[in-house]
C-alpha positions as CSV (number, residue, x, y, z in Angstrom):
1,M,-33.2,35.6,-5.7
2,D,-35.6,33.9,-3.7
3,Y,-33.1,31.9,-1.4
4,K,-34.5,28.4,-0.2
5,L,-31.8,27.3,1.9
6,L,-29.2,28.8,4.4
7,V,-26.1,26.5,5.2
8,L,-24.3,27.8,8.4
9,D,-20.5,27.4,10.1
10,I,-20.7,26.7,13.5
11,D,-17.7,28.1,15.1
12,G,-17.0,31.6,14.6
13,T,-20.1,32.1,12.8
14,V,-23.6,31.0,14.1
15,T,-21.7,31.0,17.9
16,N,-19.7,33.5,19.5
17,S,-16.2,33.6,20.8
18,E,-17.5,31.5,23.9
19,K,-19.0,28.7,21.6
20,E,-22.7,29.9,22.5
21,V,-25.2,30.6,20.3
22,L,-26.3,34.5,20.9
23,S,-30.3,35.0,21.5
24,K,-31.1,37.2,18.3
25,T,-29.3,34.7,16.2
26,R,-31.2,31.7,17.8
27,D,-34.4,33.7,17.0
28,A,-33.4,34.5,13.9
29,V,-32.9,31.0,12.7
30,I,-35.8,29.5,14.3
31,R,-38.1,32.3,12.5
32,L,-36.5,31.5,9.1
33,Q,-37.1,27.5,9.7
34,K,-41.2,28.6,10.4
35,Q,-41.1,30.4,7.2
36,G,-40.0,27.2,5.3
37,V,-36.3,28.2,4.9
38,K,-34.3,24.9,5.4
39,V,-31.3,25.3,7.6
40,V,-28.3,23.2,7.5
41,L,-25.5,23.2,10.0
42,A,-22.0,22.5,8.2
43,S,-19.0,21.9,10.8
44,G,-16.0,20.2,11.4
45,R,-17.2,18.8,14.4
46,P,-18.5,15.4,14.7
47,P,-22.1,15.2,14.9
48,E,-21.9,14.7,18.5
49,G,-20.6,18.4,18.9
50,V,-23.3,19.3,16.5
51,Y,-26.1,18.3,18.2
52,P,-26.1,20.5,21.1
53,V,-26.5,23.6,18.3
54,A,-29.0,21.9,16.5
55,R,-31.2,21.8,19.3
56,I,-30.6,25.2,20.2
57,L,-32.0,26.5,16.8
58,Q,-34.3,23.6,17.0
59,L,-33.2,22.3,13.8
60,D,-34.9,18.8,15.2
61,Q,-38.2,20.3,14.8
62,H,-37.9,20.8,11.1
63,D,-36.7,18.6,8.6
64,S,-32.9,19.4,8.4
65,Y,-29.6,18.1,8.3
66,L,-26.1,18.3,9.5
67,L,-22.5,18.1,7.7
68,A,-20.1,16.6,10.0
69,F,-16.5,16.2,9.4
70,N,-16.0,19.0,7.0
71,G,-18.9,17.2,4.6
72,G,-17.4,13.6,5.5
73,K,-20.9,12.7,7.0
74,I,-24.5,14.2,6.4
75,I,-27.5,13.1,9.0
76,R,-31.3,13.6,8.9
77,I,-31.6,15.3,12.2
78,R,-35.0,14.5,13.0
79,T,-34.7,10.7,12.4
80,G,-30.5,10.3,13.0
81,E,-30.7,8.7,9.7
82,C,-27.1,8.8,8.2
83,I,-27.2,9.3,4.3
84,F,-23.8,9.8,3.6
85,E,-20.3,9.0,4.7
86,R,-16.6,8.4,3.9
87,H,-13.6,7.1,5.8
88,L,-9.9,8.0,5.8
89,P,-7.9,4.7,4.5
90,A,-6.6,2.2,7.3
91,H,-3.6,3.1,7.0
92,I,-3.5,7.2,7.3
93,P,-4.3,7.5,10.9
94,K,-1.1,5.2,11.6
95,R,1.3,7.1,9.4
96,L,-0.2,10.2,11.2
97,W,0.6,9.1,14.5
98,K,4.2,8.5,13.4
99,D,3.9,12.1,12.2
100,A,2.6,14.1,15.2
101,K,5.6,12.2,17.4
102,E,8.4,13.2,15.0
103,H,6.9,16.7,15.5
104,G,6.1,16.8,18.9
105,V,2.1,17.3,18.3
106,G,-1.2,16.2,19.5
107,I,-3.2,13.8,17.4
108,G,-6.8,12.5,17.8
109,A,-8.8,10.1,15.5
110,Y,-12.4,10.3,15.4
111,R,-14.1,7.2,15.9
112,E,-17.7,6.4,16.9
113,G,-18.6,8.1,19.9
114,V,-14.8,8.8,21.1
115,I,-11.8,10.5,19.9
116,L,-8.7,7.9,20.0
117,S,-5.4,9.9,20.8
118,G,-1.7,8.2,20.0
119,T,-0.2,10.7,22.0
120,R,-0.5,12.2,25.6
121,P,-3.7,14.5,25.3
122,D,-2.6,18.5,25.1
123,R,-4.7,21.3,26.1
124,Y,-6.2,21.8,22.5
125,L,-7.0,17.7,22.2
126,E,-9.0,18.5,25.6
127,L,-10.8,21.5,24.6
128,E,-11.8,19.7,21.2
129,S,-12.8,17.1,23.4
130,Q,-15.3,19.4,25.2
131,I,-16.5,21.1,21.8
132,S,-17.5,17.7,20.4
133,R,-18.7,16.2,23.7
134,M,-16.7,13.2,23.1
135,P,-14.3,11.4,25.2
136,I,-10.6,10.9,24.7
137,E,-9.1,7.4,24.8
138,C,-5.2,7.3,25.0
139,R,-3.4,4.4,22.9
140,E,0.0,4.2,23.3
141,N,0.3,2.9,19.8
142,L,-1.9,3.4,17.4
143,E,0.1,1.4,15.1
144,A,-1.0,-2.0,17.0
145,E,-4.9,-0.8,16.8
146,G,-5.2,-3.0,13.7
147,N,-7.4,-1.3,10.9
148,V,-8.3,2.2,12.4
149,I,-11.5,3.0,10.6
150,V,-12.3,7.0,11.1
151,N,-14.0,9.6,9.6
152,Q,-11.3,12.2,10.5
153,C,-7.8,13.2,12.2
154,I,-6.9,16.1,14.0
155,L,-3.5,17.0,15.1
156,T,-3.3,19.8,17.6
157,G,-0.6,22.2,19.1
158,E,0.9,25.5,18.9
159,P,0.1,27.7,15.8
160,D,3.7,28.0,14.8
161,V,4.7,24.3,14.8
162,L,1.6,23.7,12.8
163,D,2.5,26.4,10.5
164,R,6.0,24.5,10.2
165,I,4.7,21.0,9.5
166,E,1.4,21.8,7.5
167,P,3.3,22.2,4.1
168,I,5.4,19.0,4.9
169,L,2.3,16.9,5.5
170,Y,0.4,18.7,2.6
171,R,3.3,17.4,0.4
172,R,3.3,14.0,2.1
173,Y,-0.9,13.4,2.0
174,F,-1.8,15.3,-1.0
175,H,-3.2,12.3,-2.9
176,E,-4.7,10.7,-0.2
177,A,-6.4,13.2,1.8
178,E,-7.5,17.0,2.2
179,I,-5.3,18.7,4.6
180,F,-6.5,21.8,6.3
181,R,-6.4,24.7,9.2
182,S,-9.9,24.9,11.0
183,E,-8.5,26.9,13.9
184,P,-5.0,28.3,14.1
185,F,-3.7,25.2,16.7
186,Y,-5.9,22.3,14.3
187,L,-4.9,21.0,11.4
188,E,-7.5,18.6,10.2
189,V,-7.1,15.7,8.1
190,S,-10.1,14.3,6.0
191,P,-10.7,11.6,3.1
192,K,-9.5,13.2,-0.2
193,N,-11.7,15.5,-2.3
194,V,-14.4,15.5,0.8
195,D,-15.5,18.9,1.8
196,K,-18.3,20.8,2.7
197,A,-18.9,22.0,-0.7
198,Y,-18.6,18.1,-1.6
199,G,-21.2,17.1,1.1
200,L,-23.9,20.3,-0.1
201,K,-23.6,18.9,-3.6
202,Y,-24.7,15.5,-2.6
203,L,-27.4,17.3,0.0
204,L,-28.6,19.7,-2.7
205,R,-29.4,16.4,-4.8
206,I,-31.7,14.8,-2.4
207,L,-33.5,18.5,-1.4
208,D,-33.7,19.2,-5.2
209,I,-32.7,22.4,-4.2
210,P,-30.3,24.3,-7.2
211,R,-26.8,25.8,-5.6
212,D,-27.8,29.4,-6.7
213,K,-30.6,29.4,-4.3
214,M,-28.2,28.4,-1.3
215,V,-26.8,31.0,1.0
216,C,-23.4,29.8,3.1
217,C,-22.0,31.3,5.6
218,G,-18.5,30.9,7.2
219,D,-15.3,32.0,8.9
220,S,-12.6,29.6,8.1
221,F,-10.4,28.4,5.7
222,N,-12.1,24.7,5.8
223,D,-15.0,26.8,4.7
224,I,-13.6,28.5,1.7
225,R,-14.7,25.9,-1.0
226,M,-18.4,26.2,0.7
227,L,-18.4,29.8,0.2
228,Q,-17.2,29.4,-3.3
229,Y,-19.7,27.1,-4.3
230,A,-22.8,28.9,-2.8
231,G,-25.0,30.8,-5.0
232,M,-24.2,33.6,-2.0
233,G,-21.1,32.8,-0.1
234,V,-20.9,35.1,3.1
235,A,-17.7,35.6,4.9
236,M,-18.0,36.8,8.5
237,K,-16.4,39.9,9.6
238,N,-14.1,37.8,12.1
239,A,-12.8,35.6,9.3
240,P,-9.4,36.0,7.7
241,R,-8.5,38.2,4.8
242,E,-8.3,35.1,2.5
243,V,-11.4,33.5,3.4
244,K,-13.3,37.2,3.1
245,M,-11.1,37.4,-0.6
246,V,-13.5,34.7,-1.9
247,A,-16.9,35.3,-0.5
248,N,-19.6,37.4,-2.5
249,V,-20.3,39.4,0.7
250,V,-18.7,40.1,4.1
251,T,-20.8,40.8,7.0
252,E,-20.7,44.1,8.9
253,N,-20.7,42.5,12.3
254,D,-18.8,39.3,13.8
255,N,-19.9,36.2,15.3
256,D,-20.1,38.3,18.7
257,H,-22.4,40.8,17.3
258,D,-25.1,38.5,15.8
259,G,-23.6,38.6,12.2
260,I,-26.3,35.9,11.1
261,V,-28.9,37.8,12.0
262,E,-27.7,40.5,9.4
263,V,-27.6,37.7,6.9
264,V,-31.1,36.4,7.3
265,S,-32.3,40.1,7.6
266,R,-30.4,41.0,4.0
267,F,-31.1,37.9,2.0
268,F,-34.3,36.0,3.4
């Protein structure tokens, strides 16, 4: 198969456990772009958290795109043009704030350039701030904010607590939003029917590339639909069993040992 597009999740896929891009992975992705293959970063991160990785991989030097907020926002990296965007209904961040207070977890709402926090930031929200390179602005009462127009919200807390409340919130917001885990300590809330596969469908039409010419790589639950949609879905060795089960292929090497180099060598 003559694949024309490589889609990469960031955390746990193109970066190692220290959130770094290994040199062999960087060189393989750059070499692939020089050969004319397009590379897309598809992440749950906001754009501010994707740009540093995009620059390391030199996506800004090629006509490349990023999918931020799990497909809720698509940006042409070279020009900074936003070509697609979806927001959560304005009432949902306020309701989630009440849920977070009730269950004793943290909450952040992504607004342009900032994370609004409706609770005292815990260590997981502070970690997200560092990764996404967005400052936290604390609000004592998100309900008093008026319309809260954001791309995505995130609930943060101990994994066992999020395990308990995830099914509760799923039932509560099923008809209005997507609820999923990106990390054991992150529970993300995105616009209904918007995920990485949804964003990629839109992008493929722009690029005029059929889905069977696309290789997608990921390691987490928010990558499942993307892997199912791809012509070739590749799960990283470090992915959970549920993610590996939906993939066409599982890498022999994990993200700490240049698993993406293996993908480039095998399929391109």
